[in-house]
N, C-alpha and C positions, 0 to 999 in steps of 0.2 A: 801428825801422829797416827799411825795405822791401827785400826781396830782389829783385834784378833779373837774377840769373844763370839760364841755362837748365839743364835737367837734364844735357844733354850737357856743358856747361861744368863743372857740379858734378863729374861723373864723370871728366872729363878732368883737372880740377885735382887730383883724388885719385889719378890714375894708374890708374884702374880699367878704362877702356874698352879700352886697348891690351892690358893684362894679361889681361882676360877674353877678348878675341878670340884671343890667343895660346893660352890654355888650351883654348879650344874647338877650335882648329885641331889642336893636338897630340893631343887625345883623341877626335877625331871618328871614329876607326876602332875605338874600344872597343865591345864588344858587351854589356858588363854582366856577363859571366861567369855568366849564369843562363839557364835555358831559359824559354820563354814559350809560351803557347798560340797566339799569333798571332791574337788575336781580331779586331783592327781590320782586318788584311789580309784576313781571311776574311769580314768584314762580319757577324760573329756578334753578334747583338743580345741574346743570353741570358746573356752572361758579361761581367764587368768585371774587368780586371787592372790593377794599379798597383804601383809599387815603393815600398818604404819603407827608410829608412836608419838610423833610430833604434830600437834594440831595446827593446820595452816591458819594464819590470821586473816588471810584473804585468798580468794581464787581469782582476783582481778588481775589478769595477765598484763594489762596495760600499765599497772603501777608497781608490780612486785619485781624483785630480783632474787627471791629465795628459791632454792632448789625444789622443795616439796610443793611450793605454791605455783610453780610454773608448769606443773603437769597438765593442767587444763589448756593453757596456751600452747603447749607443745603438741598435744594430741587432738585437741578439739578445734583448733583454728589453724587454717593453712596460711602459708606465707607466699609472697610473690615468687620466690625461688626456694629451692630446697636442695639438700645434698643427697647423693646416692651412697651406697654402703662403702664406697672407696673414697669418699670425701670430695667428689666432683660436683660442682653446681649444675643444676638442671632446672627444667621448667617446674613451676608450682602453679599458683593462681595466674601467673603471667606466662604466656606462651612465647612471647618474644619481647626484646627490649633493645634500645639503642641509646647512645650518649652523644650529645652535641657539645663538643669541647668549647665552642665559642660562647655558648650561653650557660655552660656548666649544668645542663639539664639532661636528666635521665627520663626516658619515656618508656612506659610499660603497657603492654596490650594484654588485657585480661580475658580469660576464658569464661564460659558460662558456668556459674556455680550458685548454690543456694544456701541461705541461712536456714537452719532447722532449730526447733525448740527442744525442750527436755523430753518430749514425746517422739522426737524424730520427725515431726511434721514440718513441712516447708512453710517458712514465714515470708520470705522475700528473696529476691536475687541479690547476690553479692555484687556491688558496684564500686566504681572508683571512689565515689563519695564516701564509702565506708572507711576507706583508708584516710581520707581527709578528716572525717569526723573523729576517728580514733586518735589521730595526731593532735587534734585540737584538745581532746580530753587529756592526753599526756601533758600538754603544755598549760593546763589549768592548775594553778598552784594549790587550789583547795583540795585537789585529789592527791597531792603529795607523791607524784610518780617518782619512784626511785631511779628510773632510767631516763629521766628527762634530758640529762646531759648527753645521751646518745643521739638526741635530736638537735638540741640547741647548738652543739658544736659543729654541725655539718649542714643543716638545712637553712638556706638563706632566709633571713628575717626572723628565724625562730628564737634566737637569743633576745633580740630587741623586744619581740612580742612577750616572751616569758618574763623578762625583767620588768617590763611595764606592768604586766599583770600582777607580779609579786608586789611591786610598789603601790599599785592601786589597792590591792587587798590590804596592805599595811595601813594605808590611809583610811579606808573604809572601816577598818577594825580599831582605829585609834591607837595603833601600835607605836610604842616608843622604844627604840633600840637601847641596849645596855649602855652604849656610849652617849645617849641623849639624842640621837638622831630621830627626827620626827618626819612624818609624811602627811601632807595635806592635799586634798583633792578639790579643784575648783569646778564650776558649773560646765566648763568646756571639756572636762575630763583630763586636764593637765595635773600631773602630780609634782608637787614641790618637795624635794628632799632637803631637809635642813640639818646639817651636821655641825656640831660645835666647832667653832674656829675655822669654818670653811664657807665659801660662797654657796648659797642655795643652788641646787641643781633642779632644773625643770624638765620633766619627761612629758613630751607630747603624746597624745593617744596613739597607740599602735594597734591597728585592726588585724584580725587574723588573715584577711585576704592579702596581707603583705608577707605572709609566710610562704615559702617556696614549695608548697604542695598544692596541686590543682587536679580537679576532676575535669578533664577536657570533655569527656562524654562518659556514658555509663561504663565503657570498656577501655578507656584510655586514662592513664594516671601519669602525672609528671612530678618529679622532685627536682628542684633547682638547688644546687649546692653552694656553699660559701666559698669553696675552693675545690680543686680537682683531687678529691680525697681518694687515695688508692684502695682503701678497704671498704668502699661503700656497698658494693654488692653483697659482701659477706655480712655486713651490718643488717641487711634486710631480713636475714634469717634469724630474727630475734624479736623479743616481745614488743618493744614500743613501735615497731613498724608493722605489727599485725593489724588487720582490719577489725572493726566492730560495727554492729548494726546501729546506724546513727539514731533512729527514733528510740531505740532502747536506751542508748546512752543518755539522751535528752530526758527521757522519762525517769530513769533510775538514779542518775547522778552518782553520788558516792555509794549507793546501794547496788550499783552494777556488779554483777558476778559475785554476789554474796550468797547465792543459792542456785540450785538447778533451774529454778523458774526465772531467774534474772540473768541467765547466761544463754546466749545463742551460739550455735556452732556451725562451722563450715569446713571442718577438717575430717580426718579419718574416723573420728569418733564424735559422739555428742554426749554432753553431761546429762545423764538421765536421773541421777539421784545424788543428793548431798545432805547428810545429817551430821553436823559437827559432833565430834567425839563418838561417832558410831561408824559410819561408812560413807564412801562415795563411789558411784558407779558410772562408768563410761560405756556406751554401747556403740557398736559399729554403725557408722552413718551411711545408709544405703544411697543417699543422695550425692555423696562425694564423687567427684569425677574419677578418682582413682580407687573406688571401692573394691575392685577386683584384686587389688594388691593389699587389702586389709584382711588378714586371716583370723583375727580374734574377734569374736562376736561380743563378748562382755568382759570388761576389766573392772574388778572389784577391789577396793582398798578398804580394809577392815581396821578400825582403830583398836589398838591393844597397847596399853601403857608399858607392858613388859614384853614388847615384840622381840627384843634381842634374846630373851630367855625362852619365851613360849614358841617363837617361830620355828626353831630347829626341831622342837618336840612335835609340832604340828606337821612338819615335813615327814617325820618318821611315821606318822599316822596317815600320811597322804591327804591331809585336810587342806593344805594350801599349795601353791605352785612355786613359791620362791621364798627363801629366807636367807639372811646373812648368817654365815657361820663365823662367829667371833673368835678372836685369838684365844679366849679362855677354854674353848672346846675344840678348836681346830685340830690340835695334835691328836686328841682322842678320836675324833671322827676319821682322821686319815689312817689311824691305826686299827680301827674297827672294821672287820670284813663286811659288816652290815651297812656301813655308811661310807666307806672310803671311795666307792665308785659313784657316789652321787654328789661329790664335791667338785666344783669347778670354780671359775672366776667370772666376774663381769668383764665386759670389753673395756680395755684401758681408756680412761677419759683424759686425753692428753691436754685438754684446755685448762685443767685445774693445776695450780701449784700451791704449795703451802709455805708460809714464812711466819716469822715472829715479829711482833711490833711492840714497842714500848708506848705506854699511854702518855702523851704529851699534854693532856688536858685533865689534870687531876682535880681541878676545881669546877664549880658550877659556871656554865657559860650559856647565855641566851643568844641563839641565832634566830633569824627570821624563819619561823616554821620548825625550829628544832631546839631542844634544850639538852645540854650535856650536864649530867648531875655530878660527875666526878667521883673520886674515891671516897669511901666512907671513912670516918675519923679513925677507926681501928687500924687502917692501913697507912696512917700517917702521911697524908697528902703533902704536907710541907716538906717532910724529909724526902719523899719521893720526887718532888719537884727539883730539889737540889741534885738528886742522883741522876735523873733522866737527862738533865742538862749537861752532865759530865761525859765527855767523849770516851774517856778511859773506862768509865763504868760500863758503858754500852759495849765497848770493844772487848771487855772481859767476857761478856756473854757471847759475842761473835766468835771468839777463839776458844771459848770454854765449852761450847755445845758440840757434842758428838752426835750428829744427826742419825748415824747408823743405829744408835741405841733406840731412838724413838721409832724409826721406820721398821725396826725388827719386830715391833709389837704387832704390826699388821701383815708382814710378809715372812713366811717361814723360811724362805730362801731367796737369794737374789736381791736383798734389800739394799745392798751397796749400790746397785744400779739405779736406784731411785733418788739418791742424794743429789742435791743441787748446790752450786755456788752462785747461782743467779736466781732472779725472780722469774724471768721468762724461761720456759722450758726449751730444750733443744728441739729442732725440727718444727718449730712454730712458723717460721718464715725464713727466707733466704734472699741474698743479694742477687743482682742480675747475673753474677758469675757463679751462683750456687753456694756461696759461703753462708753457713748457718749464722743466724742473727746472734747467737750467743758467742760467736767468734769475731764479732764486729767491735770496733772502737775499744773502749775501756774494759768491756766484758771479756775480751780475749785474754786479759791478764789475770783473771780471777781463777782460783782453784780452791782446793780443800782448805778450809779455814781452821779446823780443829787442831789446836796445838796447846797442850797443857802449860808448857813453859811460858809461851807468849801470853796466855790468858792470865797467868799469875803475875806477870810483869805489869799488864794493864790494871789488874786488880790492885796491886801495891801502889801504883801511881794514882789510882782513883781514891784509895783510902787517904793518901796524903792530901790530895786536893779537896776532897769532900770534908775531911776533918777541918781543914782551914776555912771551909765555907760554912761550918757550923752544923754539918750533918752528924748523925749518930748511927752506930752499927749495932746489930746487923740491919741492913736495909730490908724493910718488909716488901716482898714482891707478891702481889695478889695474882694468882694464876687460875683463872676460871675455866670451866669446861661445860659443854652441853651434855647432859646425861642421856639424851636421846641419840647421840652420835656414837656409833660403834667404836669402842676402844679409846675414846678421847680421854676418859678418866685414867686409863692405864698409861697412856702416853704422858700424861701429866705426872704421874707417879714416877715413871722412869726418868723423865727430864729432871724432876726435882732431885732424885737420888744422884743422877750422873753429874748435874751441874753443881750442886752443892758439894759433891765429892771433890770436884776440881777446885772451885773457888773458895771453899771453906777449909781447904787443906792448909793449915798454918795461919788461918785468920778467921775471925767471926764476921764474915763479909755480908752474906745475904741470908734471909729466911724466906723460902718460897712457901707461900700459904695457898694451898689448893682449895678452891671453892667451887661448889656445884651451882651452876646457873639454872635458870628455868628451862624446861623442855620446850615450852612454847615461847615464841618471840624472843629467842636468845639474843639475836643480833641487836634488836631494839633495846632490850633490857640491860645488856652487858656492853658489847663493843661500842655501839653508837652512843650509849649513855656515859661512856668513860668509866665504867665500873670494873676496871682491871688495871694491873700494873704492867703485866707482860702477858701476851695472848698469842696463841697459835691462830693465824688467820689464813684464809685462802682466797684465791681470786680466779675466776674463770673468764678467759678472754671473750670479748663480745664480737670481735671481728678480726680479720687477718691482717693486722698491722700493729707494730709495737707500741703505737700510741695507746692502745687499749690497756697495756700493762702499766701505764702511769696512773690509771684511774684511782687505785686505792691510796695514792700518795699525793697527787697533785691537788692543790686548792687555789682557786682564784682569791684575790684580796677580799677579805671579809666573808668569804663563802665557807661552807662546811664540807665541800667536796663529797666524797663517798663515805664519810664518817668512819674512818678507820682510826687513826691515831691523832688527827688534827695537828699535823706538823706545822703548817703555816699559822694556825691559830695560836699555837704555843709561842711562836715568835711575836705575833701581834699583841698577845697578852703579857709579854715580858717573862714568860716561864723559861723559854729557850733564849739564851743570850750568848754573846761571845762567838767562839768558833762553831758551836752547834747551830746558832741562829744563822751564821754565815753559810754553813753547809746546806741548811734547809732552803735558804733563799737562792743559793747557787743552783740547787736542784730545780726549783721552780723556774728559774730563768732558762736553764738548759732545756727543760721540757718545752717551754714556749718557743725557744729557738728551733727546736727539732720539729715542732708542729708546723712552723712556717715554711719548712722545706717540703715542697709538694711535687716537684718535677724530677728531681734527682733522687731516686729511690735509695741508691747506695749511700749517699750523703745523709739522707733522712735516717736510715737505719743506724749509721755510725753515731749520729747526734743523739738518738734515743739511747743507744748503748752506753754512751759516755754519761748520760744522766743517771741511768740505772746503776752504773758502776760507782758513781759518786755517792748515791744513796746507801749502797752496801758497804763501801769502804769506810763510811762514817758511822756504820752500825745504826743507821736510822731504820733499817729493815734488815732482818737476818734470814737469809735463805734457809729453807728446811728440806723440801723435796717435792717430787712429783706425786700426783695422786696414785696411790697403790690400789689397783682394782680389788674390791672386796671379794672374799671367798664366799661362794654361794652354793646353795642347793636350788637349782632352777630347772624349769622345763622349757626355757626359752633359748634359742640359738641367737644370741645377741649379734653375731657377726652378719646376720641377714639384715640388720637394721641400718638406718641412716647414720652417717658418721661425719663429724667435722671437728677440727681442732678449736672451734669457737661456737658460741651460741648454745642452743638446746637440742640440736639434732639427735644427740645420743639418748635423749629421753623419749624419743618417738617410738611407738610400737608398730607403726605401719611397716609392712613387709616382713614381720617376724611371725613365725609359726609357734604355737604351743605344741610341744612334743608329747608323746604318750609315756615318757620316762624322764627322769632327772638326768641332766647331762654329766658325764664323767669328765675328768681332766683330759683323758685321751681323746674323747670326742671333741672337747673344747679346742684342743690344739689342732685337730684335724679340720675343724670348722674355720679356725683362724688361718690355717695354711691354704685353705681352699677359696678364700674370699677373693 
């Protein structure tokens, strides 16, 4: 069904334009409650100041996967390789590298570089051992690195070492799993895993020297892979493969990178100051090998809980260098002669896509190292468990959601172009013949899903089946949002109105209950804790291979995966049964089969595409759209910066100038076309 409404009609229908204008008017006199250097007003081109509203829970780049938390890793720590502004890999800390196909070993030759402390003073040289020590830290279960899977899946011996460490930790802590599995440690270091009804399993000690990362000498580093992984070089431009100064890791342990004093840098900038809920400051690192390509002397991030409201007003006063222009004020800014020429956009971040997921773990579940709390009683977890197990219930959402409505909140025009019928975005990777991945295998058959008539047919079938299963209506659907994320609350309001308008037309089918989550640690408190019924999720690819797009959905047996919707756990706990359980397990099998294809790239891509298509066609994940670049008032030309469809390259400020004026849309487009 084709959408014909304008963005203005979308927002007006949801009651957002008037409310947004009222809020902007009421708060226009606010000053943000914090001091600023007034960089823009003074035309200072050596400093960059921006507000932030969500407090990082950590700055530890080795363990985090959160956007705001990876700023230090992206800007203060260099990688072996890096991307240029056009997305081409080039030298980083490594000046050359080679691959031995017989031994599956990559060898990297490092340049001379130094670690500096929070004062910019040299501490020690960067050596190959720093990469080895950092990887060991990532593989230490006590540090709960969220990116450990990017190591265990590809580096020889890493999974065996990590699994042994997890089991040994369980034994040392006297941990007993929910199913009664126990872990015991003998004097030789063997761990015996005893599960009810199964033969005991004995894990012999696995030492770290069995992991395929070696410092051959100070300037030579090797990684030995488990198989010839096509995306390995792109994987290196990401957090878990960054170096860290070994003696500091050993000294600080879990307190590493919790302050400026406990963080050493070897990148374009060094972390000079960090005061939680106040500010953090990065300064240009004069010791960096590429310092001549770093044009910003000081980067300041100022905490402001109301950054979305106060930021634009501070832009008008020239007090900060960048702020997001939210949808509630965008139209008025574009219409005002005083502001219309200082609005542009961020550079598109093509590695992020958005999709919806149903919570398949509405009850408490104890994993090793993580606890899912499940839905609160007011959201009727027993009723939800019946609903989420019903394929027709999920398909009613798949065909009932008009993604253009939600995308229109963020894009004043062109929002139709951001819609997706796949999880993986177009132009992510291509076959040897240049066929886009989204046109491979089963994905080639997917197109626009929104169809009101089909949605109602699935709804009616679901009502009949769920009534027979003892469910009652309306099904309560908890829909949380993070208040620190621009426009997320508005997107929820629009989704609620649009979807209920379709599915409750002629039936009392669902009640979408929008809830505000915490600004800080939203993922841990909501998504990973199972505190949702339906949730807009996103995923940023970690490397240039479709395997990375399976990470939010794939789980090993008994594992918690990336802690999105716990699909496999839902099957293991008996929440998902019948055809839904079969679809989940078919997906897991297809992913495993695709991973095993390493030589024939075209066959590998087709296999992953078939797995993704199965996931979508069974409405286990519902595609939403690509990341729409936020509208900004900024003094940065982001087209000068590093770019990649994966990893954190787009967060790097190296190579970018601070201008003496805010960028207009005309200038933005000229910069884009000149890249």
